[in-house]
FIBA-694611 format. One record per atom (N, C-alpha, C, O, CB): x, y, z; atom name; residue in one letter. Coordinates in Angstrom, 2 decimals. Glycine has a CB too. Layout:
N
+---------+---------+---------+------+-------+
!       u !       v !       w ! voti ! marvo !
+---------+---------+---------+------+-------+
!       X !       Y !       Z !   CA !     A !
...
+---------+---------+---------+------+-------+
END
This chain:
105
+---------+---------+---------+------+-------+
!       u !       v !       w ! voti ! marvo !
+---------+---------+---------+------+-------+
!   -2.13 !   94.48 !   86.96 !    N !     M !
!   -3.03 !   94.69 !   88.07 !   CA !     M !
!   -2.27 !   95.48 !   89.13 !    C !     M !
!   -1.13 !   95.15 !   89.45 !    O !     M !
!   -3.58 !   93.34 !   88.63 !   CB !     M !
!   -2.88 !   96.50 !   89.66 !    N !     W !
!   -2.28 !   97.27 !   90.73 !   CA !     W !
!   -2.46 !   96.51 !   92.04 !    C !     W !
!   -3.57 !   96.12 !   92.39 !    O !     W !
!   -2.89 !   98.68 !   90.82 !   CB !     W !
!   -1.36 !   96.32 !   92.76 !    N !     V !
!   -1.38 !   95.60 !   94.02 !   CA !     V !
!   -0.78 !   96.49 !   95.09 !    C !     V !
!    0.32 !   97.01 !   94.94 !    O !     V !
!   -0.60 !   94.25 !   93.92 !   CB !     V !
!   -1.52 !   96.66 !   96.16 !    N !     R !
!   -1.07 !   97.53 !   97.27 !   CA !     R !
!   -0.72 !   96.66 !   98.47 !    C !     R !
!   -1.46 !   95.75 !   98.83 !    O !     R !
!   -2.17 !   98.58 !   97.64 !   CB !     R !
!    0.42 !   96.96 !   99.07 !    N !     N !
!    0.73 !   96.38 !  100.36 !   CA !     N !
!    1.04 !   97.51 !  101.32 !    C !     N !
!    0.79 !   98.67 !  100.99 !    O !     N !
!    1.92 !   95.37 !  100.27 !   CB !     N !
!    1.58 !   97.22 !  102.49 !    N !     K !
!    1.78 !   98.26 !  103.50 !   CA !     K !
!    2.75 !   99.35 !  103.06 !    C !     K !
!    2.57 !  100.52 !  103.42 !    O !     K !
!    2.28 !   97.64 !  104.76 !   CB !     K !
!    3.78 !   98.98 !  102.29 !    N !     E !
!    4.81 !   99.95 !  101.93 !   CA !     E !
!    4.55 !  100.69 !  100.61 !    C !     E !
!    4.89 !  101.86 !  100.49 !    O !     E !
!    6.11 !   99.26 !  101.84 !   CB !     E !
!    3.96 !  100.00 !   99.63 !    N !     L !
!    3.86 !  100.62 !   98.31 !   CA !     L !
!    2.73 !  100.04 !   97.48 !    C !     L !
!    2.12 !   99.03 !   97.84 !    O !     L !
!    5.16 !  100.47 !   97.57 !   CB !     L !
!    2.48 !  100.69 !   96.36 !    N !     I !
!    1.55 !  100.20 !   95.35 !   CA !     I !
!    2.38 !   99.90 !   94.12 !    C !     I !
!    3.17 !  100.73 !   93.68 !    O !     I !
!    0.40 !  101.24 !   95.04 !   CB !     I !
!    2.22 !   98.70 !   93.56 !    N !     R !
!    3.02 !   98.37 !   92.39 !   CA !     R !
!    2.15 !   97.74 !   91.31 !    C !     R !
!    1.12 !   97.11 !   91.59 !    O !     R !
!    4.17 !   97.43 !   92.76 !   CB !     R !
!    2.58 !   97.92 !   90.10 !    N !     L !
!    1.90 !   97.35 !   88.95 !   CA !     L !
!    2.50 !   95.98 !   88.67 !    C !     L !
!    3.69 !   95.86 !   88.40 !    O !     L !
!    2.00 !   98.28 !   87.70 !   CB !     L !
!    1.67 !   94.95 !   88.75 !    N !     V !
!    2.11 !   93.59 !   88.48 !   CA !     V !
!    1.46 !   93.15 !   87.17 !    C !     V !
!    0.23 !   93.10 !   87.08 !    O !     V !
!    1.73 !   92.61 !   89.67 !   CB !     V !
!    2.26 !   92.84 !   86.15 !    N !     P !
!    1.67 !   92.39 !   84.88 !   CA !     P !
!    0.85 !   91.12 !   85.10 !    C !     P !
!    1.23 !   90.25 !   85.89 !    O !     P !
!    2.77 !   92.13 !   83.82 !   CB !     P !
!   -0.27 !   91.01 !   84.40 !    N !     F !
!   -1.13 !   89.84 !   84.53 !   CA !     F !
!   -0.35 !   88.56 !   84.25 !    C !     F !
!   -0.60 !   87.54 !   84.88 !    O !     F !
!   -2.34 !   89.95 !   83.58 !   CB !     F !
!    0.58 !   88.61 !   83.31 !    N !     R !
!    1.34 !   87.40 !   82.96 !   CA !     R !
!    2.15 !   86.88 !   84.14 !    C !     R !
!    2.50 !   85.70 !   84.17 !    O !     R !
!    2.26 !   87.69 !   81.78 !   CB !     R !
!    2.47 !   87.74 !   85.11 !    N !     D !
!    3.26 !   87.32 !   86.26 !   CA !     D !
!    2.43 !   86.67 !   87.36 !    C !     D !
!    2.97 !   85.97 !   88.22 !    O !     D !
!    3.99 !   88.51 !   86.82 !   CB !     D !
!    1.12 !   86.89 !   87.35 !    N !     I !
!    0.25 !   86.29 !   88.37 !   CA !     I !
!   -0.01 !   84.84 !   87.97 !    C !     I !
!   -0.56 !   84.58 !   86.90 !    O !     I !
!   -1.10 !   87.10 !   88.51 !   CB !     I !
!    0.37 !   83.91 !   88.82 !    N !     S !
!    0.21 !   82.49 !   88.50 !   CA !     S !
!   -1.16 !   81.96 !   88.89 !    C !     S !
!   -1.78 !   81.19 !   88.15 !    O !     S !
!    1.28 !   81.67 !   89.18 !   CB !     S !
!   -1.64 !   82.37 !   90.05 !    N !     H !
!   -2.94 !   81.90 !   90.51 !   CA !     H !
!   -3.50 !   82.82 !   91.59 !    C !     H !
!   -2.78 !   83.58 !   92.24 !    O !     H !
!   -2.85 !   80.46 !   91.02 !   CB !     H !
!   -4.79 !   82.70 !   91.76 !    N !     I !
!   -5.50 !   83.45 !   92.80 !   CA !     I !
!   -6.33 !   82.40 !   93.54 !    C !     I !
!   -7.03 !   81.60 !   92.92 !    O !     I !
!   -6.42 !   84.62 !   92.19 !   CB !     I !
!   -6.25 !   82.42 !   94.85 !    N !     L !
!   -7.00 !   81.42 !   95.61 !   CA !     L !
!   -7.75 !   82.05 !   96.77 !    C !     L !
!   -7.38 !   83.12 !   97.27 !    O !     L !
!   -6.06 !   80.33 !   96.12 !   CB !     L !
!   -8.80 !   81.37 !   97.17 !    N !     H !
!   -9.61 !   81.83 !   98.30 !   CA !     H !
!   -9.56 !   80.76 !   99.38 !    C !     H !
!   -9.83 !   79.59 !   99.13 !    O !     H !
!  -11.09 !   82.11 !   97.86 !   CB !     H !
!   -9.21 !   81.19 !  100.59 !    N !     S !
!   -9.11 !   80.26 !  101.70 !   CA !     S !
!   -9.35 !   81.00 !  103.01 !    C !     S !
!   -8.82 !   82.09 !  103.23 !    O !     S !
!   -7.73 !   79.56 !  101.72 !   CB !     S !
!  -10.13 !   80.41 !  103.86 !    N !     D !
!  -10.39 !   80.97 !  105.20 !   CA !     D !
!  -10.85 !   82.42 !  105.16 !    C !     D !
!  -10.42 !   83.22 !  106.00 !    O !     D !
!   -9.15 !   80.86 !  106.06 !   CB !     D !
!  -11.70 !   82.77 !  104.21 !    N !     G !
!  -12.25 !   84.12 !  104.15 !   CA !     G !
!  -11.36 !   85.15 !  103.49 !    C !     G !
!  -11.75 !   86.31 !  103.38 !    O !     G !
!  -12.57 !   84.57 !  105.50 !   CB !     G !
!  -10.18 !   84.76 !  103.05 !    N !     L !
!   -9.27 !   85.69 !  102.40 !   CA !     L !
!   -8.95 !   85.22 !  100.98 !    C !     L !
!   -8.90 !   84.02 !  100.71 !    O !     L !
!   -7.97 !   85.84 !  103.22 !   CB !     L !
!   -8.73 !   86.16 !  100.10 !    N !     T !
!   -8.32 !   85.86 !   98.74 !   CA !     T !
!   -6.85 !   86.23 !   98.62 !    C !     T !
!   -6.44 !   87.31 !   99.04 !    O !     T !
!   -9.19 !   86.63 !   97.68 !   CB !     T !
!   -6.06 !   85.34 !   98.04 !    N !     E !
!   -4.62 !   85.55 !   97.90 !   CA !     E !
!   -4.24 !   85.60 !   96.43 !    C !     E !
!   -4.71 !   84.79 !   95.63 !    O !     E !
!   -3.83 !   84.44 !   98.63 !   CB !     E !
!   -3.38 !   86.56 !   96.08 !    N !     I !
!   -2.86 !   86.70 !   94.73 !   CA !     I !
!   -1.40 !   86.26 !   94.77 !    C !     I !
!   -0.61 !   86.78 !   95.56 !    O !     I !
!   -3.02 !   88.17 !   94.18 !   CB !     I !
!   -1.05 !   85.30 !   93.90 !    N !     H !
!    0.29 !   84.72 !   93.91 !   CA !     H !
!    0.99 !   84.87 !   92.56 !    C !     H !
!    0.35 !   84.84 !   91.51 !    O !     H !
!    0.23 !   83.25 !   94.29 !   CB !     H !
!    2.30 !   85.03 !   92.61 !    N !     T !
!    3.14 !   84.78 !   91.44 !   CA !     T !
!    3.68 !   83.37 !   91.68 !    C !     T !
!    3.37 !   82.76 !   92.70 !    O !     T !
!    4.32 !   85.88 !   91.25 !   CB !     T !
!    4.47 !   82.87 !   90.77 !    N !     G !
!    5.08 !   81.56 !   91.00 !   CA !     G !
!    5.99 !   81.56 !   92.21 !    C !     G !
!    6.25 !   80.51 !   92.80 !    O !     G !
!    5.85 !   81.12 !   89.79 !   CB !     G !
!    6.50 !   82.74 !   92.58 !    N !     K !
!    7.51 !   82.82 !   93.62 !   CA !     K !
!    7.02 !   83.40 !   94.95 !    C !     K !
!    7.59 !   83.11 !   96.00 !    O !     K !
!    8.65 !   83.64 !   93.12 !   CB !     K !
!    5.98 !   84.22 !   94.90 !    N !     E !
!    5.61 !   84.91 !   96.14 !   CA !     E !
!    4.12 !   85.16 !   96.26 !    C !     E !
!    3.38 !   85.19 !   95.27 !    O !     E !
!    6.34 !   86.21 !   96.23 !   CB !     E !
!    3.70 !   85.33 !   97.49 !    N !     L !
!    2.35 !   85.78 !   97.79 !   CA !     L !
!    2.37 !   87.30 !   97.66 !    C !     L !
!    3.06 !   87.98 !   98.42 !    O !     L !
!    1.87 !   85.32 !   99.23 !   CB !     L !
!    1.63 !   87.83 !   96.71 !    N !     L !
!    1.62 !   89.27 !   96.49 !   CA !     L !
!    0.72 !   90.01 !   97.46 !    C !     L !
!    1.07 !   91.08 !   97.97 !    O !     L !
!    1.18 !   89.57 !   95.08 !   CB !     L !
!   -0.46 !   89.43 !   97.72 !    N !     K !
!   -1.44 !   90.16 !   98.53 !   CA !     K !
!   -2.48 !   89.22 !   99.09 !    C !     K !
!   -2.88 !   88.25 !   98.44 !    O !     K !
!   -2.11 !   91.26 !   97.70 !   CB !     K !
!   -2.91 !   89.51 !  100.30 !    N !     R !
!   -4.10 !   88.91 !  100.89 !   CA !     R !
!   -5.14 !   90.01 !  100.96 !    C !     R !
!   -4.83 !   91.14 !  101.36 !    O !     R !
!   -3.82 !   88.28 !  102.33 !   CB !     R !
!   -6.36 !   89.69 !  100.56 !    N !     T !
!   -7.39 !   90.71 !  100.52 !   CA !     T !
!   -8.75 !   90.12 !  100.91 !    C !     T !
!   -8.95 !   88.91 !  100.85 !    O !     T !
!   -7.47 !   91.35 !   99.13 !   CB !     T !
!   -9.65 !   90.98 !  101.30 !    N !     L !
!  -11.02 !   90.56 !  101.61 !   CA !     L !
!  -11.91 !   90.58 !  100.37 !    C !     L !
!  -13.08 !   90.19 !  100.44 !    O !     L !
!  -11.61 !   91.46 !  102.69 !   CB !     L !
!  -11.38 !   91.04 !   99.23 !    N !     I !
!  -12.15 !   91.06 !   97.99 !   CA !     I !
!  -12.51 !   89.62 !   97.63 !    C !     I !
!  -11.63 !   88.76 !   97.58 !    O !     I !
!  -11.35 !   91.75 !   96.82 !   CB !     I !
!  -13.79 !   89.34 !   97.39 !    N !     P !
!  -14.18 !   87.96 !   97.02 !   CA !     P !
!  -13.51 !   87.52 !   95.72 !    C !     P !
!  -13.14 !   88.34 !   94.88 !    O !     P !
!  -15.70 !   87.85 !   96.89 !   CB !     P !
!  -13.35 !   86.21 !   95.58 !    N !     L !
!  -12.72 !   85.66 !   94.39 !   CA !     L !
!  -13.47 !   86.09 !   93.13 !    C !     L !
!  -12.84 !   86.38 !   92.11 !    O !     L !
!  -12.67 !   84.13 !   94.47 !   CB !     L !
!  -14.79 !   86.15 !   93.19 !    N !     G !
!  -15.57 !   86.58 !   92.04 !   CA !     G !
!  -15.26 !   88.01 !   91.63 !    C !     G !
!  -15.28 !   88.34 !   90.44 !    O !     G !
!  -17.05 !   86.45 !   92.33 !   CB !     G !
!  -14.97 !   88.87 !   92.60 !    N !     G !
!  -14.60 !   90.26 !   92.29 !   CA !     G !
!  -13.29 !   90.34 !   91.55 !    C !     G !
!  -13.15 !   91.13 !   90.61 !    O !     G !
!  -14.52 !   91.07 !   93.57 !   CB !     G !
!  -12.32 !   89.53 !   91.94 !    N !     L !
!  -11.04 !   89.51 !   91.24 !   CA !     L !
!  -11.17 !   88.82 !   89.89 !    C !     L !
!  -10.48 !   89.18 !   88.93 !    O !     L !
!   -9.97 !   88.81 !   92.08 !   CB !     L !
!  -12.05 !   87.83 !   89.80 !    N !     E !
!  -12.27 !   87.14 !   88.53 !   CA !     E !
!  -12.72 !   88.14 !   87.45 !    C !     E !
!  -12.33 !   88.01 !   86.29 !    O !     E !
!  -13.32 !   86.02 !   88.70 !   CB !     E !
!  -13.53 !   89.11 !   87.83 !    N !     R !
!  -14.01 !   90.12 !   86.88 !   CA !     R !
!  -12.91 !   91.12 !   86.49 !    C !     R !
!  -13.04 !   91.81 !   85.48 !    O !     R !
!  -15.20 !   90.86 !   87.46 !   CB !     R !
!  -11.86 !   91.21 !   87.27 !    N !     R !
!  -10.78 !   92.18 !   87.02 !   CA !     R !
!   -9.64 !   91.63 !   86.15 !    C !     R !
!   -8.83 !   92.40 !   85.64 !    O !     R !
!  -10.21 !   92.65 !   88.32 !   CB !     R !
!   -9.58 !   90.32 !   85.99 !    N !     V !
!   -8.48 !   89.73 !   85.22 !   CA !     V !
!   -8.99 !   89.32 !   83.83 !    C !     V !
!  -10.16 !   88.98 !   83.68 !    O !     V !
!   -7.88 !   88.51 !   85.96 !   CB !     V !
!   -8.12 !   89.35 !   82.81 !    N !     P !
!   -8.56 !   89.01 !   81.46 !   CA !     P !
!   -8.94 !   87.53 !   81.33 !    C !     P !
!   -8.19 !   86.64 !   81.73 !    O !     P !
!   -7.45 !   89.34 !   80.45 !   CB !     P !
!  -10.12 !   87.29 !   80.78 !    N !     E !
!  -10.61 !   85.91 !   80.65 !   CA !     E !
!   -9.87 !   85.13 !   79.57 !    C !     E !
!  -10.05 !   83.92 !   79.45 !    O !     E !
!  -12.09 !   85.91 !   80.35 !   CB !     E !
!   -9.05 !   85.81 !   78.79 !    N !     T !
!   -8.27 !   85.10 !   77.78 !   CA !     T !
!   -7.09 !   84.34 !   78.39 !    C !     T !
!   -6.60 !   83.38 !   77.80 !    O !     T !
!   -7.76 !   86.08 !   76.72 !   CB !     T !
!   -6.63 !   84.76 !   79.56 !    N !     I !
!   -5.51 !   84.04 !   80.19 !   CA !     I !
!   -5.83 !   83.48 !   81.56 !    C !     I !
!   -5.07 !   82.65 !   82.07 !    O !     I !
!   -4.33 !   84.95 !   80.30 !   CB !     I !
!   -6.92 !   83.89 !   82.18 !    N !     F !
!   -7.29 !   83.37 !   83.50 !   CA !     F !
!   -8.56 !   82.55 !   83.40 !    C !     F !
!   -9.46 !   82.86 !   82.62 !    O !     F !
!   -7.48 !   84.51 !   84.51 !   CB !     F !
!   -8.62 !   81.48 !   84.20 !    N !     F !
!   -9.79 !   80.62 !   84.20 !   CA !     F !
!  -10.07 !   80.16 !   85.62 !    C !     F !
!   -9.16 !   79.75 !   86.35 !    O !     F !
!   -9.59 !   79.40 !   83.26 !   CB !     F !
!  -11.33 !   80.24 !   86.00 !    N !     R !
!  -11.72 !   79.76 !   87.34 !   CA !     R !
!  -11.98 !   78.27 !   87.25 !    C !     R !
!  -13.00 !   77.84 !   86.70 !    O !     R !
!  -12.98 !   80.53 !   87.88 !   CB !     R !
!  -11.07 !   77.48 !   87.80 !    N !     I !
!  -11.16 !   76.03 !   87.69 !   CA !     I !
!  -11.95 !   75.40 !   88.83 !    C !     I !
!  -12.34 !   74.23 !   88.76 !    O !     I !
!   -9.77 !   75.44 !   87.65 !   CB !     I !
!  -12.19 !   76.18 !   89.86 !    N !     H !
!  -12.80 !   75.64 !   91.08 !   CA !     H !
!  -13.36 !   76.83 !   91.84 !    C !     H !
!  -12.96 !   77.97 !   91.59 !    O !     H !
!  -11.76 !   74.81 !   91.96 !   CB !     H !
!  -14.26 !   76.60 !   92.76 !    N !     R !
!  -14.82 !   77.74 !   93.50 !   CA !     R !
!  -13.75 !   78.49 !   94.29 !    C !     R !
!  -13.96 !   79.64 !   94.68 !    O !     R !
!  -15.91 !   77.27 !   94.44 !   CB !     R !
!  -12.61 !   77.85 !   94.55 !    N !     N !
!  -11.55 !   78.49 !   95.33 !   CA !     N !
!  -10.32 !   78.88 !   94.53 !    C !     N !
!   -9.38 !   79.44 !   95.11 !    O !     N !
!  -11.15 !   77.59 !   96.42 !   CB !     N !
!  -10.28 !   78.59 !   93.21 !    N !     Y !
!   -9.05 !   78.82 !   92.45 !   CA !     Y !
!   -9.29 !   79.44 !   91.08 !    C !     Y !
!  -10.20 !   79.05 !   90.34 !    O !     Y !
!   -8.32 !   77.51 !   92.28 !   CB !     Y !
!   -8.46 !   80.41 !   90.76 !    N !     I !
!   -8.36 !   80.96 !   89.41 !   CA !     I !
!   -6.90 !   80.76 !   89.01 !    C !     I !
!   -5.99 !   81.08 !   89.78 !    O !     I !
!   -8.81 !   82.51 !   89.33 !   CB !     I !
!   -6.68 !   80.23 !   87.81 !    N !     I !
!   -5.29 !   80.02 !   87.38 !   CA !     I !
!   -5.01 !   80.77 !   86.08 !    C !     I !
!   -5.91 !   81.07 !   85.30 !    O !     I !
!   -5.01 !   78.51 !   87.19 !   CB !     I !
!   -3.74 !   81.06 !   85.89 !    N !     N !
!   -3.27 !   81.73 !   84.68 !   CA !     N !
!   -2.76 !   80.65 !   83.73 !    C !     N !
!   -1.86 !   79.89 !   84.09 !    O !     N !
!   -2.14 !   82.78 !   85.01 !   CB !     N !
!   -3.32 !   80.58 !   82.53 !    N !     R !
!   -2.94 !   79.52 !   81.57 !   CA !     R !
!   -1.47 !   79.60 !   81.20 !    C !     R !
!   -0.88 !   78.59 !   80.79 !    O !     R !
!   -3.79 !   79.62 !   80.31 !   CB !     R !
!   -0.86 !   80.77 !   81.32 !    N !     L !
!    0.57 !   80.91 !   80.99 !   CA !     L !
!    1.46 !   80.18 !   81.98 !    C !     L !
!    2.64 !   79.94 !   81.70 !    O !     L !
!    0.95 !   82.38 !   80.95 !   CB !     L !
!    0.90 !   79.82 !   83.14 !    N !     H !
!    1.68 !   79.13 !   84.17 !   CA !     H !
!    1.35 !   77.65 !   84.27 !    C !     H !
!    1.94 !   76.95 !   85.09 !    O !     H !
!    1.44 !   79.78 !   85.50 !   CB !     H !
!    0.43 !   77.15 !   83.44 !    N !     I !
!    0.08 !   75.73 !   83.47 !   CA !     I !
!    1.23 !   74.93 !   82.86 !    C !     I !
!    1.69 !   75.23 !   81.76 !    O !     I !
!   -1.25 !   75.47 !   82.71 !   CB !     I !
!    1.67 !   73.92 !   83.57 !    N !     R !
!    2.74 !   73.06 !   83.08 !   CA !     R !
!    2.21 !   71.71 !   82.65 !    C !     R !
!    2.77 !   71.08 !   81.75 !    O !     R !
!    3.82 !   72.89 !   84.13 !   CB !     R !
!    1.14 !   71.23 !   83.29 !    N !     Q !
!    0.54 !   69.97 !   82.88 !   CA !     Q !
!   -0.84 !   69.82 !   83.50 !    C !     Q !
!   -1.17 !   70.46 !   84.49 !    O !     Q !
!    1.43 !   68.78 !   83.28 !   CB !     Q !
!   -1.63 !   68.96 !   82.88 !    N !     C !
!   -2.90 !   68.55 !   83.47 !   CA !     C !
!   -3.15 !   67.11 !   83.03 !    C !     C !
!   -2.66 !   66.68 !   81.99 !    O !     C !
!   -4.09 !   69.50 !   83.04 !   CB !     C !
!   -3.90 !   66.39 !   83.83 !    N !     D !
!   -4.15 !   65.00 !   83.47 !   CA !     D !
!   -5.16 !   64.95 !   82.32 !    C !     D !
!   -5.87 !   65.93 !   82.09 !    O !     D !
!   -4.67 !   64.19 !   84.70 !   CB !     D !
!   -5.24 !   63.83 !   81.60 !    N !     P !
!   -6.10 !   63.75 !   80.42 !   CA !     P !
!   -7.58 !   64.03 !   80.71 !    C !     P !
!   -8.30 !   64.51 !   79.84 !    O !     P !
!   -5.98 !   62.39 !   79.80 !   CB !     P !
!   -8.02 !   63.73 !   81.92 !    N !     D !
!   -9.42 !   63.98 !   82.27 !   CA !     D !
!   -9.63 !   65.36 !   82.88 !    C !     D !
!  -10.74 !   65.70 !   83.29 !    O !     D !
!   -9.91 !   62.92 !   83.25 !   CB !     D !
!   -8.57 !   66.15 !   82.95 !    N !     S !
!   -8.61 !   67.51 !   83.52 !   CA !     S !
!   -9.14 !   67.53 !   84.95 !    C !     S !
!   -9.93 !   68.40 !   85.32 !    O !     S !
!   -9.46 !   68.41 !   82.66 !   CB !     S !
!   -8.69 !   66.57 !   85.75 !    N !     R !
!   -9.10 !   66.57 !   87.16 !   CA !     R !
!   -8.21 !   67.46 !   88.01 !    C !     R !
!   -8.63 !   67.93 !   89.07 !    O !     R !
!   -9.08 !   65.15 !   87.71 !   CB !     R !
!   -7.00 !   67.68 !   87.55 !    N !     F !
!   -6.09 !   68.57 !   88.27 !   CA !     F !
!   -5.17 !   69.27 !   87.27 !    C !     F !
!   -5.00 !   68.84 !   86.13 !    O !     F !
!   -5.27 !   67.80 !   89.32 !   CB !     F !
!   -4.57 !   70.36 !   87.74 !    N !     V !
!   -3.64 !   71.16 !   86.95 !   CA !     V !
!   -2.39 !   71.38 !   87.79 !    C !     V !
!   -2.49 !   71.63 !   88.99 !    O !     V !
!   -4.28 !   72.53 !   86.52 !   CB !     V !
!   -1.22 !   71.29 !   87.16 !    N !     V !
!    0.03 !   71.60 !   87.83 !   CA !     V !
!    0.58 !   72.86 !   87.18 !    C !     V !
!    0.74 !   72.93 !   85.96 !    O !     V !
!    1.06 !   70.40 !   87.75 !   CB !     V !
!    0.87 !   73.84 !   88.00 !    N !     C !
!    1.40 !   75.10 !   87.50 !   CA !     C !
!    2.90 !   75.18 !   87.77 !    C !     C !
!    3.47 !   74.36 !   88.49 !    O !     C !
!    0.68 !   76.30 !   88.14 !   CB !     C !
!    3.52 !   76.19 !   87.19 !    N !     A !
!    4.94 !   76.43 !   87.43 !   CA !     A !
!    5.16 !   76.53 !   88.93 !    C !     A !
!    4.33 !   77.08 !   89.66 !    O !     A !
!    5.43 !   77.74 !   86.70 !   CB !     A !
!    6.25 !   76.01 !   89.38 !    N !     G !
!    6.51 !   76.01 !   90.82 !   CA !     G !
!    5.98 !   74.76 !   91.50 !    C !     G !
!    6.20 !   74.56 !   92.69 !    O !     G !
!    5.91 !   77.23 !   91.45 !   CB !     G !
!    5.26 !   73.90 !   90.73 !    N !     G !
!    4.78 !   72.64 !   91.28 !   CA !     G !
!    3.44 !   72.71 !   92.00 !    C !     G !
!    2.98 !   71.70 !   92.53 !    O !     G !
!    5.77 !   72.12 !   92.20 !   CB !     G !
!    2.81 !   73.88 !   92.03 !    N !     N !
!    1.50 !   73.98 !   92.67 !   CA !     N !
!    0.48 !   73.15 !   91.91 !    C !     N !
!    0.36 !   73.27 !   90.69 !    O !     N !
!    1.05 !   75.45 !   92.76 !   CB !     N !
!   -0.26 !   72.32 !   92.63 !    N !     K !
!   -1.25 !   71.43 !   92.02 !   CA !     K !
!   -2.64 !   71.85 !   92.50 !    C !     K !
!   -2.87 !   72.02 !   93.70 !    O !     K !
!   -0.97 !   69.94 !   92.37 !   CB !     K !
!   -3.57 !   72.02 !   91.54 !    N !     F !
!   -4.91 !   72.50 !   91.86 !   CA !     F !
!   -5.96 !   71.57 !   91.28 !    C !     F !
!   -5.80 !   71.08 !   90.16 !    O !     F !
!   -5.10 !   73.93 !   91.34 !   CB !     F !
!   -7.05 !   71.33 !   92.02 !    N !     P !
!   -8.13 !   70.51 !   91.48 !   CA !     P !
!   -9.00 !   71.32 !   90.53 !    C !     P !
!   -9.17 !   72.53 !   90.69 !    O !     P !
!   -8.99 !   69.94 !   92.63 !   CB !     P !
!   -9.54 !   70.63 !   89.54 !    N !     V !
!  -10.52 !   71.24 !   88.63 !   CA !     V !
!  -11.87 !   70.63 !   89.01 !    C !     V !
!  -12.01 !   69.41 !   89.03 !    O !     V !
!  -10.17 !   70.99 !   87.08 !   CB !     V !
!  -12.84 !   71.47 !   89.31 !    N !     S !
!  -14.14 !   70.93 !   89.73 !   CA !     S !
!  -14.80 !   70.19 !   88.58 !    C !     S !
!  -14.59 !   70.51 !   87.41 !    O !     S !
!  -15.06 !   72.06 !   90.23 !   CB !     S !
!  -15.61 !   69.20 !   88.91 !    N !     R !
!  -16.31 !   68.42 !   87.88 !   CA !     R !
!  -17.16 !   69.33 !   87.00 !    C !     R !
!  -17.24 !   69.13 !   85.79 !    O !     R !
!  -17.20 !   67.35 !   88.53 !   CB !     R !
!  -17.78 !   70.31 !   87.60 !    N !     R !
!  -18.65 !   71.23 !   86.88 !   CA !     R !
!  -17.88 !   72.08 !   85.86 !    C !     R !
!  -18.46 !   72.50 !   84.86 !    O !     R !
!  -19.37 !   72.14 !   87.86 !   CB !     R !
!  -16.62 !   72.33 !   86.09 !    N !     R !
!  -15.83 !   73.21 !   85.23 !   CA !     R !
!  -14.93 !   72.47 !   84.23 !    C !     R !
!  -14.30 !   73.12 !   83.40 !    O !     R !
!  -14.97 !   74.10 !   86.09 !   CB !     R !
!  -14.87 !   71.15 !   84.28 !    N !     R !
!  -13.91 !   70.38 !   83.46 !   CA !     R !
!  -14.10 !   70.58 !   81.96 !    C !     R !
!  -13.13 !   70.83 !   81.25 !    O !     R !
!  -14.03 !   68.92 !   83.77 !   CB !     R !
!  -15.32 !   70.49 !   81.47 !    N !     K !
!  -15.54 !   70.64 !   80.03 !   CA !     K !
!  -15.18 !   72.04 !   79.56 !    C !     K !
!  -14.55 !   72.22 !   78.53 !    O !     K !
!  -17.00 !   70.32 !   79.67 !   CB !     K !
!  -15.60 !   73.04 !   80.34 !    N !     D !
!  -15.24 !   74.42 !   79.99 !   CA !     D !
!  -13.74 !   74.62 !   80.04 !    C !     D !
!  -13.18 !   75.34 !   79.21 !    O !     D !
!  -15.94 !   75.42 !   80.93 !   CB !     D !
!  -13.08 !   74.00 !   81.01 !    N !     F !
!  -11.63 !   74.12 !   81.12 !   CA !     F !
!  -10.94 !   73.48 !   79.91 !    C !     F !
!   -9.97 !   74.03 !   79.38 !    O !     F !
!  -11.13 !   73.47 !   82.43 !   CB !     F !
!  -11.43 !   72.32 !   79.48 !    N !     Q !
!  -10.84 !   71.67 !   78.31 !   CA !     Q !
!  -10.99 !   72.55 !   77.07 !    C !     Q !
!  -10.06 !   72.66 !   76.26 !    O !     Q !
!  -11.50 !   70.29 !   78.07 !   CB !     Q !
!  -12.14 !   73.18 !   76.91 !    N !     R !
!  -12.33 !   74.11 !   75.78 !   CA !     R !
!  -11.39 !   75.30 !   75.91 !    C !     R !
!  -10.80 !   75.72 !   74.91 !    O !     R !
!  -13.80 !   74.60 !   75.72 !   CB !     R !
!  -11.24 !   75.83 !   77.11 !    N !     F !
!  -10.34 !   76.96 !   77.36 !   CA !     F !
!   -8.91 !   76.60 !   76.96 !    C !     F !
!   -8.24 !   77.37 !   76.27 !    O !     F !
!  -10.40 !   77.36 !   78.85 !   CB !     F !
!   -8.46 !   75.44 !   77.40 !    N !     I !
!   -7.10 !   75.00 !   77.07 !   CA !     I !
!   -6.93 !   74.81 !   75.57 !    C !     I !
!   -5.94 !   75.25 !   75.00 !    O !     I !
!   -6.76 !   73.71 !   77.81 !   CB !     I !
!   -7.89 !   74.15 !   74.94 !    N !     N !
!   -7.80 !   73.86 !   73.51 !   CA !     N !
!   -7.85 !   75.12 !   72.65 !    C !     N !
!   -7.17 !   75.17 !   71.62 !    O !     N !
!   -8.91 !   72.92 !   73.10 !   CB !     N !
!   -8.61 !   76.11 !   73.03 !    N !     Q !
!   -8.69 !   77.33 !   72.22 !   CA !     Q !
!   -7.48 !   78.22 !   72.42 !    C !     Q !
!   -7.21 !   79.10 !   71.60 !    O !     Q !
!   -9.95 !   78.10 !   72.55 !   CB !     Q !
!   -6.75 !   78.01 !   73.49 !    N !     N !
!   -5.60 !   78.86 !   73.79 !   CA !     N !
!   -4.27 !   78.13 !   73.69 !    C !     N !
!   -3.28 !   78.55 !   74.28 !    O !     N !
!   -5.75 !   79.42 !   75.16 !   CB !     N !
!   -4.24 !   77.04 !   72.94 !    N !     V !
!   -2.98 !   76.30 !   72.78 !   CA !     V !
!   -2.12 !   76.99 !   71.75 !    C !     V !
!   -1.01 !   76.54 !   71.47 !    O !     V !
!   -3.23 !   74.82 !   72.36 !   CB !     V !
+---------+---------+---------+------+-------+
END
């Protein structure tokens, strides 16, 4: 994914993006180590730009990369990603998330 900041435009491999979150009107793209970008692009717009084979929208505010998932509870109520970030999985998305995890194990 091409990411632009004030100084440069750089190509960030999808595998390096750990999660994308929406908060306070801004969408943030993160690696496990850094905040890559804050943007006004809605989360749904970014959801369409990332491959659905490795990214999953677990909540209205979160998209996670399955390559960065380190654990989830048996009922899939939350997910812990590399770096210790913990994200809730919405009730509406739990069954789809379980299928996503099982097909991509």
